[in-house]
N, C-alpha and C positions, 0 to 999 in steps of 0.2 A: 343579768340582762341590762339593768340600769347602768352598770359600769361600762358595758359595751356601747350603750347609747351615748354616755358621756364621752367616751373615747372617740366615737364617730363625730360627735359635735365638735370636740376639740380639734380633730383633724380637719374638719370642714372650715372652721374658723381660721385655723393656721394657714390652710391653703388659700383662703379668701384674702387674708391680710397680706400674704406673700405676693399674690397676684396683683393686688392693689398697689403695693409698694414697688413692685417691678414695673408695672405700667406707669406709675408716677415717675419712676426713675428714667424711663424711656422718654416720657413727655418733657422732663426737665433737661434732657440732653441738649447740647448746643451744636447744631450742624455748622459746617464751614460757611463763612459768609458768601463765598462764591456760589454755592448751591442755593442759598436764599435769594441771591440776586437773580439766578436763573429762574427760580420759581416766581419771583416778582415780575420778571419779563414775560413769563408765560401768562400771568394774570393780565398784564397790559395788552398782550395780543388778543386774549379772549374778549376783553372789554371793548377794544377798538372794533373787533369783528362784530360783536353784538350790537354796537351802536347803530348800525344800519337798520336794525329791526326795532329799535326803541324810539319812541317819540322824542324829538330833540329837546323839547322844553323841560324834560324831567331832569336830565343830568348836565345841562349846559351852564348852570349857575357856578360861579367861582367858589361858592361855599363848598360844593362837593370836592373840588380839587384841593382846597386848603385842608379840609377835614381828612380826606383820604391820604394826603401826603403826610400829615402829622401822625396818623395811625400807622402807616407803612414804615415811617422812620422809627417809631417806637418799637415796632415788631423787629425791625432789622437791628436796632440797638440792643434789645434784650436777647434775641437769637434763640429763644426756647422753641422746642418742637411744637408745643401746644399752641404757639402763636402763629404757626404757618397758615392755618385757615383764615386767621385775621388778616395776615399779610396778603393772601390771595384775594380776599374780598376787597381790601383797600385798593389793590392794584387794578382789579377789574373796574372799580368805580373810576379810577384815574383814566383808564382806557375808554370807558363810556363817556367821560367828560371830553376827552380829546376828539373822539369820533363825533360827538354831538356838535362840538364847536365847528368841526370841519363841515358837517352837513349844513349847518346854518350859513357858513361862508359860501357854500355852493348853491344856496337857494336862488340867488339872482340869476345865475346862469341856467339853472334847471327851469326857471319860470319862463325862459325864452323858448321853450320847446314848442314847436309848431309855428313860430313866428318867422317872418322874413326880415332879417336884420343885417346891418353892416358892422363888422367888428375889426378892430385893430389888434394885433398881437405879435408876439415874439416867436420865431421858429426855433423850437427847442431841440430839434434833432434833424439828421440828414433827411432830405426829401427822397422818397422812392416812388416807384411806379407799380400800380396794381395790375391785375390780370386784364382789366379793361383799358389799359393804357392811360389811366388817369394819374395825376400827381397826388401823392399822399403826403399831407403836411400835418405835423403835430405842433400845436400852438399853446403857449401859456402867456402870462402877463397880459391878459385880455383887457380891452377897453371898448366901451361903447359911448360915443359922443363925449369922449374925454373922461368918462367915469370908469374907474377900475372895477373889474369883475373877476372874482376869484375862480380858480379852476383851470383845467386843461381841456382842450378840444381837439378832436380828430377831424380833419378836413380832407375831402377829395375834390380835386378840381380838374376839369377837362383841359387837355392841352399840356404842352411842355413849357416850363418856366425856368428862368435862371434864378432859382431860389436856393439860398445856402443857409446852413445852420447859423443862427445869430441874426438873421435879417428881421426887419420889421415889415409886416405885410398887412394889407387891408383886404378882407374877403367879404362877400355878401352872398346870402342864400338862406335856405330854410333850416332852422336849427332842429336837430333831432335828438333822440335820447342818447345817453352815454353807455359805455361798456368798459369793462376792465377799470383802469385808473383814469379814464376819460369821463368827465362829467357831462359832456355833450358831444354831438357830432354835427357835421354839415356835409351832406353829399352833393356832388356836382355844383360846388360853389364857384363863384366868379371872382377871380383874383383881380382886384382893382388897382393895386399899387404895390411896389416892392421897394423898400429903402434899405440901403446897406451903409451902416456907419463906418467911419474910418478911425482906427485900423480894423475895427470889427472883432470877430472871434479869432484872435491871434493863433491859438492852438489849431483851429480848423484850417486856417490859411497855411500854416507850416505843414500840416498833414497833407493837404491837397497838393502843395508844392512838391513834397517828396513823392507823393503818389504819381504825379505827372512824370517825374524822373524814372520811376520804376516802369511805367508804361512805355517809356522811351527805350528801355533795355529789354523788356519782356513783352511779347504780344499777348493779346486777349485770347481766351478768358483766363489764362494762367496768371497774368499780371494782377487782375482783380482778386483772384484767389490768394495770391501772395500778400497783397495789401490787406485783405481780410484777416489773414493770419497775424500780420504784424501790428495792425492798429484796430482790428475788429470792425472794419467798414464793410459790413455785409451788403449794404444797399447799392454798392457799385457793381455787384455781381450780375451777370446776365440772368434773366428770368428762368431759362431752362436749367442752368447750373444750380440755382437756388432750389428749384424743385427737386433735382436729383439729390442734392445734399440733404434735403428734408426727408426724402424717401429712405435714404440709407443711414440716417441718424448721425450726420456729420455737421449739422448746423452749429453745434456748440463750439466748434473750433474756429468759426469765421464770424462770430459775433463778439462784441465787447463783453467778455466774461472772465470768470476767475481763472480759467485754464490759461488763456493768453497772458494774463497778468502774473500768474504764478511762475510761468517760464521766465519772464523778464525780471521779476523780483529775485528769483533764485540765481539767475545769471549775474545780476548786479551785486548781490550780496557775496557770492563766491569769488567774483573777480577781485574784490577789495578786502576779503576776509584776512588774507595773509599780511596786508599792510596794517590794518587796525580794525578792531570791532566797530569803533565809532564811525570810521569812514565807510565801512561796509553797510552799516545801518543807514547812514546818510545817503549813500548812493541808491540803496533800495527804496528809501522814502521818496527820493526825487523821482525814481522810476514810477512809483505808485501815483504821485501827484501828476506827473507828465502824462501817463497813460489815461488817467481819468479825465484830464483836460482835453486830450486829443479825441477820445471816444465819446465824451459827453456823459452826463449823469443819468443814465437809464436805470431802471430798477435793479437789473442784474449787476450793473457796474457799481452802483452805490453799495450793494452787498459785497461785491468782490473787493472794492477798495477798502471798506471798513474792516472786513475780515483779514485781508492782507496786512493792513496797518496794525491791527491788534496783535496778530501773530508775530509780526516783526518786533513790536515793542516787547512782547513776552520773551522772544529769543534774546533780545539785547540785554534785558535785565535778568536773564537766567531763570525766567518763570515759564510755566507751562499752562496753557488753557485747555481745559477739557472741551472737546468739540461740542458737546451738548450745551455747555455754558456759553461758549462763543456763538453758537448758532442762535440761542435764545436772545442773547444780548444784541447781536447784530440785527435780528428780526425786529426786536422791540424798538431799537433806535430808529430804523428806517420807517417803521410804521408810525411812530410818534411824530416824525417829521412830515410824513405824507400818509395819512390813514387810508387813503384810497388804494394803496398797495394791497391791503388785506381784504379789500372788497371785490377782488376778482382779477387782479393783474397777473396774467399767466407768466410773464417774464420773471416777476418777483417770486412766484411760487416755484417755478421750475429751477430757478437759480438756487434757492435754499434746499430744494429736494436733491438736486445734484450734489450740492455741498455735503449734505447729510450722507449721501451714498458713498462719496469718496472718502470722507473723514471718519465715518462711523462704521458703515456696513463693510466696506472693502477691507480695512485692517482686521476686522473680526473674521471675515472669510479667510484671509490669508493665514491668520493664526490657527483657525479651526482645522483647515485642510493641510497646512504645511508646517505647523508648529513654529519653532523659533527660527527656522531657516530664513535668512534674509532674501526677499524676493528679487529675482532678476528684473530688468527693465520691462521685458515682454510680459512676464507674469504679473508685475505690478500694474502695467497699463491694462492688461486683460481684466484683472480683478477690479480695478477702479471703473473700467468701462461697464462691466457686467453690473456692478453695484449701482452705478449712476442710472443705468437703463432700468433696473428693477425699481428703484425708488421713484424715478420720474414717470414710469409707465402708467400708473393710475391717473395722474393728471393729464398726460398726453392722450390716453384713450378716452377719458371723460370729456376732454375739450374737443378733440378732433375725430374721435371714433375710428382711429387707425393706429397700427403699431408696426414698426419696422422689424422684419424678420432677418435682415442682413446687417443690422447695426453692429453686432459684435464683430463680424467678419470685416466690415468696412473700417471700424475703428482700429482693429488690429493691423490692417494693411496700411493705414494712413497716419494715425496718431503718433506712433513712435518717430515718424519722420518730420513732424510739424516743427519741432525746435530747429532742425537743420534747414527746413524750408524758410523759416523766419530769418535765420542768419544769412542764407544765400540771397533772399529778397532784399535784405538790408544792404548787403554788399553790392547788389545790382544797382540799387538806388544811389548809393554813394559813388559808385563808379560812373554812373551816367551823369551825375552832377559835376564830377571832377574832369572826366574825359568823355564828353558827349559823342565824339566821333567813334569811340570804341565801346559805346553803351551795349550793343548787342553781344560783344565778347564777354563783358562782365555779367550779362544776364543769362548766358547760355546754361550754366549749371543749375540756376534756379528754374529756368524754363523747362529743362528736362525733368526735374523732380516734380514740378507743379503739373506738367502735362501728364505724368504718371498718375498723380492724384485725381486729376480731372477724369482720366480714363477709367480709373477704379470706380469713381462715383457714378459715371454714366453707365458703365457696364452693369454694375449691381442694381442700379435703379431700373434698368430695362428688363430685369428678370421677372417673369410672371408671378413668382411667389415672393417678391420683395416686400410686400405689405399685406397685412391682414386687417380687415375692417370689422370692428365690432364696437359696441357701445357699453358704457358703464354709467349707471345712475349715480347721483351724488352720494347716496347712502352706501352704495357699493364701493365708491372711492374711499369713503371714510373707513369702511370695514377693512379694506386693503391696507391702509396705514396702521390700523390697530394691530393687524396681523404682523406687519413688518416690525413694529415696535416690539411685539412679543418675541419675534425671531431674534432681534438684536439683543434683547435681555437674556434669552436662553443661550445665545452664543457667548455673551460676556460672562455669564455664570459658568459656562463650560470651560472657557479659555482663561478667564481672569486677566485678560489683556488690559493694560493701562492705556486707554485711549488718549491720554494726554501726550503720549509720545508721537502722535500724528500731527505734526506741525507743517503747514503748507509752505513755509519759507525755508525749511531746513534742507 
């Protein structure tokens, strides 16, 4: 019996030592630096998000930044698995510091809440009109009595004004609370003055000059739809068409987004690829810079430009980014530049959700259901559309309390033709500039195609079952994304598909 006891004790000790050694071997493993960067970016995002709930005086000291950067750098340099929790904590602290500093910077603007003030500012985006016929203005670079005030403000003003992106304006009214990435708002403001510097926003001037040529060749509303496809100028669309596009889930193709930019970058890259790889990359880079300048640096556009630029660089140097790493890095960079994106900016959230759907969920769907077979253009568009709708649905439902039942049908009927519509609209604009007398002739092909797209949107939007209205609580939205992450992990384990092959510029 004693021998059996000694044998059992020996086996237990051996198994214990083996387990400890194996666990220590796992903890001593060195994961690839790219995944550690992705984990660090996740920590930054969490820290910036939590900063809005933490007193600003706790983490605003420069001491926290210096200490956390040193710890994070050490963890990245050593690269051991057991240092990952240290890396995460350090990056969360860096995010808390950045968010706290931003909150302190916004204090002056938030303290004006409820006061009647006069503010000078820069018009950061195109002015549009709301349902009440008021002009909606987005302002930054704010000043009060010559003193700079950090933050952006959303302003609505009664009447129609000749205000363009890049103008300097003076408004007066009662300051209200902020929302999304806006630190404050001002409803029914009075516009006291508008100043336009010379030459002003050159990219906006070129865009408007070309848009006027397109309108000479193509009648409305088809002209505004074509311009929306080409340069993402959604705010020029008629209100009824905007509403129809929202109902049928087609707004993403007429806003400055990654979809429009991807089409242009792929075109520029492939046109010059046979000449040289360098010229191809240069042309695509110029397209990214030009498109961002023309459309403006909205949250979705900042994401799209950064992702396209990184993907292009990876292609040029023969590297491949994993979409999860690219997603985390782009999100962290944009949030560190402007922490308010993480505090409720729907455009920023939807942009990254759609990117995740197209670059992660869609390829996994294709591989799971169709194997190694290369998808046709229709199947690829359908898969990307379904994936983007699935991933963005929790945010859309949580924010607006409604969901489009015809989005898949509308996207399948319209999206495959968008690149052709962009090309024909460009030809119509060039033709109108060179031969104004024959502008209508150059615009006829684009008009026919765009009229078809308008008809599809209007018809589907009028169907009684086009939308379903229901609500999701924030906790339910979070649960939905936990489930989606689980589904992606299961699909990846089943298919073993290398997501690094999904490059948006190829």
